[in-house]
Structure formats: C-alpha cells, structure tokens
N, C-alpha and C positions, 0 to 999 in steps of 0.2 A: 154381480154377474154369477150365474150358476153354470158351472162346468161339469159335465158328466163324461167319465171315461167308461165306455161300454166294452165289456169283454169277460173272458172266463178266468182271469187272473194269471194268464200265461206270461211268459217272459216279455213278449211284445206289449201286452197290456200294462204290465208294471213299468216298462220303459216309458210308455206314453204318459202314464200318471206321474212318474218322476220328472219327466221333461216339462209337463204342464205346470207342476208345482215350481220348478226352477224359473220358468218364464213369468209366472204370476208374481213371484218374488222380485225378479229383475225389473219388472214393469211397475211394481208397487200397486198392483190392482187389488181392489176390494172384490174378492171372489170366494165362492165356496166350491171346492173340488170334491165331487162325489164319485165313488166307484160303483158301477152298476153291473152286477153279474146275473141278474134275473133275466132269463130267456124271454119271457113275455114282454118285459119292458123294452128289451133290445129290439124285439120283433116289431113293437109299436113304432119304433123309429125307422123301420125298414132296413136295418143294418143286416147285410148278408155276410160280411166278413169283418172280423175284429182285428185290431181294436177299432172302436168307433169313438168319435169325439163330437159332443153336443154342447153348443154354447147357447144358453138362454132358449132352449127348446129346438134349436136348429142344428141339423147334422152338418158338420163342416168337413169331416173326413171319415173314411172307413177303409179298413184293409191294410193300413200301413201306419208307421210312426212318423209323423211330420217332423221335419228339421226345426230347430229352434227359431230360425228366421220366419219360417212359414207359420209357426204357432204365434209368434209376435204379431204377424200381419192379421191372422184370424182374430186375436184378442183385441187389438187396437181398432179394427173395423167394427167389431161387436160393441166395444166400449164407446164408439163414436169419436175416437181420436184419430188424428192424422197419422198415416203410416209413413215413417221416415225411411 
C-alpha cells in the first residue's frame, strides 16, 4: 500500500504522519509512507486544505487529522480486509 501525507510540514501534517505510522505498525500493514510537500503534486489530487491523506492514489481525507479508528478503517478498506 502506498500512503501519502500531503502538506506543508505543519504541526497537523506531522501529527497525521505520526498517527499514520502508528496505525500501519499496529495493523502490521505492508506500506510505504511518503510525505509530499510539493504544491503541484498536492494540487493534482485536488487537496484544498492540508493535511491530506492519499491511499493508493485515492484521497481519503483532507483538512483534518483523522482519529486512529478512522485511519484503521481507511487502511483496512483499502487493503481489502474486513473492518472490525
């Protein structure tokens, strides 16, 4: 799974990146987490507010830091596993 955290490196962006890494570890997912700060790449995803979260090329959130349980749901759905 390719996970992209889109943002400027702000406190919210770093918080999302940290939370994403925590959830990836908790779920034992095989995933690459990439931080994207390039404005043009973010614009290509249509992100108007950061932080943004992209899973395998699909935007799943923007403008807020999802809670751990919401991230787990995003990741499990993307990985094709049942959400508990």
